[in-house]
C-alpha positions, -999 to 999 in steps of 0.1 A, spaced: -377 72 659 -352 45 672 -323 33 656 -343 1 639 -370 20 630 -349 42 611 -329 13 597 -363 -5 588 -376 27 571 -348 31 550 -349 -3 537 -387 -4 531 -387 32 518 -349 31 501 -365 45 468 -382 75 482 -350 82 504 -329 81 470 -353 104 450 -356 129 477 -321 129 487 -306 150 457 -334 175 463 -318 197 489 -290 197 515 -304 181 548 -290 178 583 -283 146 604 -286 145 640 -274 115 658 -276 120 700 -261 90 722 -270 89 756 -242 65 773 -241 47 805 -251 65 834 -236 39 860 -260 50 888 -299 56 884 -299 94 888 -273 100 863 -292 75 842 -321 94 844 -307 127 838 -286 116 805 -320 102 794 -341 130 799 -317 153 785 -310 134 753 -351 130 749 -355 168 753 -329 175 726 -349 148 703 -381 167 709 -365 200 701 -349 189 667 -380 171 657 -402 203 658 -376 224 645 -385 220 608 -368 215 576 -352 184 562 -336 167 590 -330 132 600 -331 127 639 -318 95 658 -314 96 697 -299 63 714 -305 58 752 -304 33 777 -297 -4 768 -302 10 731 -268 28 733 -247 1 727 -217 1 708 -228 -18 680 -258 4 679 -237 34 677 -215 18 652 -246 7 633 -264 43 632 -234 62 622 -225 37 592 -263 40 581 -254 80 582 -224 74 558 -245 54 534 -272 80 530 -259 112 536 -242 135 507 -212 159 506 -237 191 507 -255 175 541 -244 186 577 -240 159 604 -242 167 640 -232 139 667 -241 148 704 -226 126 732 -244 128 765 -227 110 796 -197 97 813 -162 99 793 -128 86 807 -92 92 800 -62 75 810 -38 102 798 -35 91 763 -69 78 749 -104 90 758 -133 68 761 -173 73 757 -186 50 783 -215 31 771 -231 -3 780 -212 -32 774 -177 -20 755 -170 16 755 -159 33 721 -127 54 722 -125 87 702 -104 75 675 -128 44 666 -154 78 667 -134 94 647 -128 69 622 -169 63 619 -173 100 615 -145 101 587 -167 76 568 -196 100 567 -193 123 534 -211 154 546 -185 181 544 -195 199 572 -194 181 607 -204 188 643 -192 169 673 -207 178 708 -191 160 735 -209 169 767 -192 141 788 -166 142 818 -131 142 804 -144 152 769 -115 176 766 -95 146 761 -114 135 725 -107 167 708 -70 156 693 -86 124 677 -119 140 665 -105 174 650 -102 177 614 -109 204 586 -148 208 581 -153 193 618 -160 212 646 -156 196 680 -172 210 713 -162 195 749 -176 201 779 -141 201 796 -110 220 786 -91 186 790 -94 150 798 -84 155 835 -117 173 842 -133 141 851 -166 149 872 -197 147 858 -208 178 837 -240 204 836 -228 217 801 -254 191 781 -286 207 800 -276 242 788 -266 229 754 -301 218 750 -316 247 765 -298 271 743 -317 255 717 -351 267 728 -344 299 745 -346 325 720 -323 348 741 -295 326 727 -299 341 692 -274 368 699 -274 382 662 -314 379 661 -318 360 626 -343 334 643 -315 309 641 -295 292 666 -260 286 656 -234 264 668 -215 294 682 -245 306 698 -255 276 715 -218 271 727 -215 306 740 -250 304 759 -241 268 775 -207 281 785 -222 312 802 -251 291 822 -227 266 832 -206 291 847 -236 306 865 -244 274 878 -213 267 896 -215 305 906 -250 300 922 -240 267 940 -207 282 956 -186 254 940 -153 257 922 -162 248 886 -148 215 874 -157 219 838 -144 244 811 -160 241 779 -136 246 747 -141 242 709 -118 234 679 -131 242 640 -103 245 622 -89 212 623 -55 228 629 -53 242 661 -55 240 701 -90 242 715 -102 275 727 -125 290 747 -137 319 724 -137 327 687 -104 343 670 -105 364 639 -67 357 639 -67 316 638 -101 315 626 -115 294 653 -153 301 657 -162 307 622 -174 273 615 -193 273 642 -209 307 639 -224 297 605 -236 262 618 -274 265 621 -287 240 645 -326 253 649 -347 281 635 -378 295 649 -399 325 641 -395 337 607 -368 317 599 -387 284 608 -416 295 588 -392 306 556 -377 273 557 -409 253 561 -421 270 528 -407 257 497 -412 289 479 -392 309 507 -366 282 513 -343 291 487 -343 329 496 -339 319 532 -306 297 520 -294 326 501 -297 351 531 -279 325 554 -253 323 527 -245 363 529 -246 362 567 -219 336 565 -200 357 538 -204 386 563 -186 366 593 -160 354 568 -154 390 559 -151 400 597 -123 372 604 -104 380 572 -107 418 580 -72 423 592 -56 406 561 -77 426 537 -70 460 522 -93 485 541 -111 499 508 -117 458 494 -132 451 531 -156 482 529 -168 474 494 -173 436 498 -192 443 531 -213 466 515 -223 447 488 -230 417 509 -252 438 533 -272 455 504 -281 420 492 -288 408 525 -312 437 529 -324 431 497 -333 391 502 -348 400 537 -373 425 520 -386 396 496 -388 369 522 -409 398 545 -433 398 513 
């Protein structure tokens, strides 16, 4: 659905949306394919955005997906779309923004290149700050995207950038592998039939490095992330700083048994409890160094027993 169609559906079906909004948490996905500048880039960016759109719309669950490409991806349309999410989203919802295309950095300010006026990282941050969803993810796959992290970072929001700084200005391939991760079961490292943002990041990072190796080219992009809102961007999770915890707990797509359970009202609550326990286990692993050993073992064992029980109920 394009942004006009989505806005129209909200006006026409406003009562239905209001009635359903409080029923359970949903995820809002907004993907923007920016200015290509050349036909080859324009085609590549649009195709990647449309691939992501198709994957998300067939992933099941209560989601809202809006994809802006080509002439539709203007500054006004981006602002309009994010303002609509801000009005509709609830605190318990999740929000994901994916930027595909070119970016620029002048040493102090990052801008996302769009048809017409560009959009600065500070302006994007302001739009995202108005969205009440407590958990947010911004995936900036553009050139120079590392220059956007400082402006976009805040507690409760994970920021992924295809480049480690604003000075890596060549076109990137990270977006291609980020989308590929969401449809490749091998990206599911912990085998829970769910691709988390951390798993997608690690998959895309590995594939990007392999691409440059295969081309015998010096890598001109080095993906990083920041998900505590108070640290420097990193390339790998760290229990010492807490970096990676939000990403590891941020489910993007489900498949197999998890997708079936998420689409089954009778099992959806069980799946939610399972994912909460998995998040608790991840959190315990990050907190291990600061906990008494006996306390850590007791809490971990209790969570694992509860997780096994929930899994048995899901398997019935």
